[in-house]
C-alpha positions in Angstrom: 19.4 2.9 48.4 15.7 2.4 48.5 14.2 -0.5 50.4 10.8 -2.2 50.7 8.6 -0.4 53.2 9.8 3.1 52.5 7.2 5.7 51.8 7.8 8.3 49.0 6.0 11.6 49.0 4.1 10.5 52.1 2.0 8.4 49.9 3.6 5.6 47.9 4.8 2.7 50.1 7.4 0.6 48.2 6.6 -3.2 48.3 8.7 -5.0 45.7 11.5 -4.0 43.3 10.5 -5.0 39.7 13.6 -3.8 37.9 16.8 -1.8 38.1 19.6 -0.5 36.0 22.3 2.1 36.5 20.0 5.1 36.7 16.5 3.6 37.0 14.4 1.6 39.5 10.9 0.3 39.1 8.8 -0.6 42.2 5.5 -2.1 42.9 4.0 0.2 45.6 0.9 0.8 47.6 -0.9 4.1 47.1 -1.8 5.0 50.7 -3.9 8.0 49.7 -6.5 5.9 47.9 -9.4 4.3 49.7 -9.4 1.5 49.4 -5.6 1.4 48.9 -4.4 0.7 45.4 -1.4 -1.0 44.0 0.6 1.2 41.6 3.9 1.0 39.7 6.5 3.7 40.6 9.3 4.3 38.1 12.2 6.3 39.4 15.0 8.0 37.5 18.2 9.2 39.4 19.6 12.4 38.0 23.3 11.5 38.4 26.5 12.0 36.3 26.2 8.4 35.1 22.9 9.0 33.5 22.7 9.2 29.7 22.1 12.8 28.6 18.7 12.0 26.9 17.3 9.7 29.7 15.6 12.6 31.5 14.0 13.8 28.2 12.7 10.3 27.5 11.4 10.0 31.1 9.5 13.3 31.0 8.1 12.4 27.5 6.8 9.1 28.9 5.0 10.9 31.7 3.5 13.5 29.4 2.3 10.9 26.8 0.8 8.6 29.4 -1.0 11.5 30.9 -2.8 12.0 27.6 -3.6 8.3 26.8 -6.8 6.6 27.6 -7.0 3.0 26.6 -8.1 0.0 28.7 -5.0 -2.0 27.7 -2.4 0.7 28.6 -1.4 1.6 32.1 -3.0 4.8 33.4 -1.1 7.8 34.5 -1.4 8.5 38.2 1.3 11.0 39.3 4.6 12.6 38.6 7.0 14.0 41.3 10.5 15.1 42.0 12.4 14.1 45.2 15.1 16.8 45.8 16.6 15.3 48.9 16.1 11.6 49.0 17.8 9.8 51.9 21.0 8.1 50.9 21.4 10.0 47.7 22.9 13.4 46.9 21.1 13.6 43.5 17.4 14.3 42.9 15.0 11.6 41.8 12.2 11.8 39.3 9.2 9.7 39.9 6.4 8.5 37.5 3.4 6.7 39.0 1.1 4.6 36.9 -1.6 2.0 37.4 -0.5 -1.6 38.1 -1.6 -4.4 35.8 -1.9 -7.8 37.5 -0.4 -10.4 35.3 2.9 -11.8 34.0 5.0 -10.5 31.1 5.3 -12.7 28.1 9.1 -12.8 28.6 8.7 -14.3 32.0 6.4 -16.9 30.6 8.9 -17.8 27.9 11.7 -18.0 30.5 9.6 -20.5 32.5 9.4 -22.7 29.4 5.9 -21.9 28.2 5.3 -22.4 24.5 2.5 -20.5 22.8 0.1 -22.2 20.4 -0.7 -20.6 17.0 -4.1 -19.6 18.2 -2.6 -17.9 21.3 0.0 -16.0 19.2 -2.7 -14.9 16.8 -4.9 -13.6 19.7 -1.9 -11.7 21.1 -1.3 -10.2 17.6 -4.9 -9.0 17.3 -4.9 -7.5 20.8 -1.6 -5.6 20.3 -2.7 -4.4 16.9 -5.9 -3.0 18.4 -3.8 -1.0 20.9 -1.5 0.2 18.0 -4.6 1.3 16.0 -5.4 3.6 18.9 -1.9 4.9 19.4 -1.0 5.4 15.7 -4.3 7.2 14.9 -3.9 9.8 17.6 -2.9 13.3 16.4 0.0 13.4 16.5 0.6 9.6 16.3 2.2 7.9 19.3 4.9 5.3 18.6 5.9 2.9 21.3 9.2 2.0 19.7 10.0 -0.9 22.1 7.5 -3.7 21.6 8.9 -7.0 22.9 7.8 -9.9 25.1 8.9 -8.2 28.3 6.7 -5.1 27.6 3.6 -7.2 26.9 1.6 -8.4 30.0 -0.6 -11.4 29.9 -3.2 -10.2 32.4 -5.0 -12.2 35.0 -8.1 -11.5 32.9 -6.4 -13.3 29.9 -6.1 -10.1 28.0 -2.8 -8.5 26.6 -1.5 -5.2 27.9 1.2 -3.0 26.4 3.5 -1.4 29.1 6.7 0.6 29.5 6.4 3.7 27.3 10.0 4.7 28.1 10.9 4.8 24.5 7.7 6.5 23.3 7.8 9.1 20.5 4.9 11.5 20.1 6.0 14.7 18.3 6.9 15.7 14.8 6.3 12.3 13.4 4.7 13.7 10.2 7.6 16.2 9.8 10.1 13.4 9.5 12.3 14.7 12.4 15.2 12.6 13.7 14.7 11.2 17.1 16.8 9.5 19.8 17.6 5.9 18.7 16.0 3.6 21.2 14.6 0.0 21.2 15.9 -3.5 21.8 18.2 -5.3 19.3 16.4 -8.0 17.4 13.1 -6.2 17.5 14.2 -2.9 16.0 13.9 -2.3 12.2 16.5 -0.6 10.1 14.8 2.7 9.8 14.5 3.0 13.7 18.2 2.4 14.0 18.6 5.4 11.7 16.5 7.4 14.2 13.4 7.7 11.9 10.7 5.4 13.3 7.3 5.3 11.7 4.1 3.4 12.6 5.4 0.4 10.6 8.4 0.3 12.9 6.1 -0.9 15.7 4.6 -3.5 13.4 8.1 -4.9 12.7 8.7 -5.1 16.5 5.4 -6.9 16.9 6.3 -9.3 14.1 9.6 -10.1 15.7 7.8 -10.6 19.1 5.4 -13.1 17.5 8.4 -15.0 16.0 9.9 -15.1 19.5 6.7 -16.5 20.9 6.4 -19.2 18.2 10.0 -20.3 18.3 10.9 -19.7 21.9 14.1 -17.9 20.6 14.9 -14.2 20.6 14.9 -12.9 17.0 18.5 -11.7 17.6 19.5 -15.3 18.0 17.8 -16.6 14.9 19.5 -16.7 11.5 18.9 -13.9 9.1 18.7 -14.2 5.3 18.6 -11.1 3.1 18.1 -9.1 6.4 15.0 -11.1 7.1 14.5 -13.2 10.2 14.6 -16.8 9.1 12.2 -18.9 11.3 9.9 -20.9 9.1 11.9 -24.2 9.6 11.4 -23.9 13.4 7.6 -23.7 13.5 4.7 -25.8 12.3 1.9 -23.3 11.8 -0.5 -22.2 9.1 1.5 -20.9 6.1 -0.8 -18.0 5.7 0.0 -16.9 9.3 3.7 -17.3 8.5 3.4 -15.2 5.4 1.5 -12.5 7.4 4.3 -12.3 9.9 6.7 -12.0 7.0 4.7 -9.0 5.8 5.2 -7.4 9.3 8.9 -8.1 9.4 9.9 -6.9 5.9 13.3 -5.2 6.2 12.3 -2.6 3.6 9.7 -0.3 5.3 8.1 0.4 1.8 7.3 -3.3 1.4 6.1 -3.8 5.0 2.5 -3.5 6.1 2.2 0.2 6.9 -0.6 0.5 9.4 -2.1 -1.5 12.3 -5.5 -1.3 10.6 -4.0 -2.7 7.4 -2.3 -5.5 9.3 -5.6 -6.5 11.0 -7.3 -6.6 7.6 -4.4 -8.7 6.1 -4.6 -11.1 9.0 -8.3 -11.9 8.3 -7.2 -12.7 4.7 -3.9 -14.3 5.5 -4.3 -17.3 3.2 -4.2 -15.1 0.1 -1.0 -13.4 1.1 2.1 -14.1 -1.0 5.2 -15.1 1.0 8.0 -12.6 1.4 10.6 -12.6 -1.4 13.4 -14.7 0.2 15.5 -14.9 -2.9 15.7 -12.5 -5.9 14.7 -13.7 -9.3 17.8 -13.8 -11.6 18.2 -10.8 -13.8 16.8 -11.3 -17.2 14.9 -14.5 -16.3 11.5 -14.9 -18.1 10.2 -17.4 -15.6 6.8 -16.3 -14.2 6.2 -17.3 -10.6 3.1 -16.5 -8.6 2.5 -17.9 -5.1 0.2 -17.5 -2.2 -0.2 -19.5 1.0 -2.3 -22.1 -0.9 -1.0 -22.1 -4.5 2.3 -21.9 -6.4 2.2 -21.4 -10.1 5.3 -21.4 -12.3 5.6 -20.9 -16.0 9.0 -21.8 -17.5 9.3 -20.2 -21.0 10.9 -21.6 -24.1 14.7 -21.4 -24.3 16.6 -19.4 -26.9 15.8 -16.3 -29.0 13.4 -16.2 -31.9 16.2 -16.2 -34.5 17.8 -19.2 -32.9 14.5 -21.1 -32.9 13.8 -20.2 -36.5 17.2 -21.5 -37.5 16.5 -24.8 -35.7 13.1 -25.2 -37.2 14.2 -24.5 -40.8 17.3 -26.7 -40.3 15.2 -29.6 -39.1 12.4 -29.3 -41.7 14.3 -28.7 -44.9 15.6 -32.3 -45.3 12.1 -33.7 -44.8 10.4 -31.1 -47.1 13.0 -32.0 -49.7 12.0 -35.6 -49.6 8.2 -34.8 -49.4 7.5 -35.6 -53.2 9.2 -39.0 -52.8 7.2 -39.7 -49.7 3.9 -38.9 -51.4 4.9 -41.1 -54.4 5.8 -44.0 -52.0 2.5 -43.7 -50.1 0.4 -43.7 -53.3 2.3 -46.3 -55.4 4.0 -48.4 -52.8 7.5 -49.6 -52.8 9.9 -52.5 -52.0 11.1 -53.5 -48.6 14.2 -51.3 -48.9 12.0 -48.3 -49.5 9.9 -49.2 -46.5 13.0 -49.5 -44.3 14.3 -46.1 -45.5 11.1 -44.3 -44.6 10.8 -46.1 -41.3 14.3 -45.0 -40.6 13.4 -41.4 -41.5 10.4 -41.4 -39.2 12.5 -42.8 -36.3 15.0 -40.0 -37.0 12.3 -37.4 -37.0 10.9 -38.6 -33.7 14.4 -38.6 -32.2 15.1 -35.1 -33.5 11.7 -33.8 -32.1 12.4 -35.3 -28.7 16.1 -34.3 -28.6 16.0 -31.0 -30.3 12.6 -29.7 -31.1 10.9 -30.2 -27.7 13.8 -28.7 -25.6 14.1 -25.8 -28.0 10.4 -25.0 -28.6 8.8 -26.7 -25.6 8.1 -25.2 -22.2 6.9 -26.3 -18.8 4.2 -25.2 -16.4 4.4 -26.3 -12.7 1.4 -26.0 -10.5 1.3 -26.8 -6.8 -1.5 -26.6 -4.2 -1.7 -28.2 -0.7 -3.3 -31.4 -2.1 -1.7 -32.0 -5.6 0.9 -30.8 -7.9 0.9 -30.9 -11.7 3.5 -30.6 -14.4 2.5 -29.8 -17.9 4.8 -30.1 -20.9 3.8 -27.9 -23.8 5.0 -27.1 -27.3 3.8 -24.0 -29.2 1.3 -23.4 -26.4 -0.3 -26.9 -26.7 0.0 -29.4 -23.9 1.3 -32.7 -25.2 2.0 -34.4 -21.8 0.6 -33.9 -18.3 1.4 -35.6 -14.9 -0.5 -35.1 -11.6 0.6 -36.4 -8.2 -0.2 -35.7 -4.5 1.9 -32.9 -3.1 2.5 -34.7 0.2 4.3 -37.5 -1.7 7.0 -35.3 -3.1 10.4 -36.6 -1.8 12.7 -33.9 -3.0 13.3 -31.1 -5.5 16.7 -31.0 -7.0 18.8 -30.7 -10.2 20.5 -33.6 -12.0 24.3 -33.4 -12.1 25.4 -31.3 -15.1 28.7 -32.1 -16.7 30.8 -29.5 -18.4 29.8 -29.1 -22.0 26.5 -31.0 -21.6 23.1 -29.6 -22.4 21.3 -27.5 -19.7 19.0 -29.4 -17.3 15.8 -28.5 -15.6 14.4 -28.9 -12.1 13.6 -32.4 -11.1 10.7 -33.4 -8.8 11.0 -36.9 -7.4 7.8 -38.6 -6.2 8.1 -42.2 -4.8 11.2 -42.8 -6.9 9.6 -41.4 -10.1 11.3 -38.3 -11.6 9.6 -35.4 -13.4 11.9 -32.8 -15.0 11.0 -29.4 -16.3 12.3 -27.8 -19.5 15.9 -26.7 -19.4 17.1 -23.8 -17.2 20.2 -21.9 -16.7 22.2 -22.8 -13.6 21.3 -19.7 -11.6 17.6 -20.1 -12.6 17.7 -23.8 -11.4 19.1 -22.8 -8.0 16.6 -20.0 -7.6 13.6 -22.1 -8.6 14.6 -25.0 -6.4 14.9 -22.7 -3.4 11.5 -21.1 -4.1 9.7 -24.4 -4.5 11.5 -26.0 -1.5 10.6 -23.1 0.8 7.0 -23.1 -0.3 6.7 -26.9 0.2 8.9 -26.8 3.4 11.2 -29.5 2.0 14.9 -30.0 2.5 16.6 -29.1 -0.8 19.4 -31.2 -2.3 
């Protein structure tokens, strides 16, 4: 076993063990050949029967890739060596030497109880993305494949560094070859588990890391919904930033931000990003829903088919059209009190029919929310006949009224300081979906 003070290759004096597992050791060492002497990191791999078959391949790949990288936020390659007869071991050792970055890993800061502000997390995101722009735009691209808090160093110069390229991939990316499955559970997207990492895979890992920094919890320990990391109820940050992280952590790689450059551009315009689809629109629904970080616009269409609506309209209007000559005669010539009572009764019935049948059948509702106000507009045949506007912050809850078996369909109800506003009728599945969408956008508890 190696101990502090030992000198490897007559050059690297071990000072402090930084990490160890079954076949690897990482040491902070002093490079005695440098004047002045320089601190370096020495990574060692023991070629033993317990070693996984692909570990040597990954170790050699890391050395080769580091040798060809030149970025101020990535450790610099210093040396590579083999120790054939190391004291206390009958197996050879492979050594990789790289520059030491003074600082503390983000994981250690989390373990010490540090919580990161939104501005700090955004700064970390920008700095890591700038590193990924460099890596991903090399020819061939270089994929890190293991971005997580323990591999990000908060340097003494208050800059962020990306370290540990032990899972790096640098060849045949464009050919779609299958690679060794590596990475850390919770930070690895689905396609990387399948052995087909792409640049967007690193973006997913970055997004999961940002979630860890914001919540203080590993993404593996957070609940998942539709394969997405569910974290919005645990943070209080700008919704545009939340939506942007959602674009990084889309489970489907085709829906995810695809390049680091694209992610940087999207971050600058985060307030116009739409949130990730957290629940699927019911099949066949005609509801139109458009949302961004600042606005939510919902158009609920009229219920029923055209033939059904025509039947209602004709059925309602025929009795009144039949009595139209009598009404004209009454208005021009006058009538007794009984006639007046009859026509007042007819008008009352017409109003009741319009409210109870015509409006629900032919009417529709528009719901509009922004961060200051919300507005509900009741329309019939495209014309607005009623409008209510309230402050968004005053919304108490979004819910559905109890629906008894056999009763007419209900809409979504918005309650503001005890006053209720209800949309036009919806099917049960549409109500549940819409309540979830509105509630998540508002950040309210749904009932």
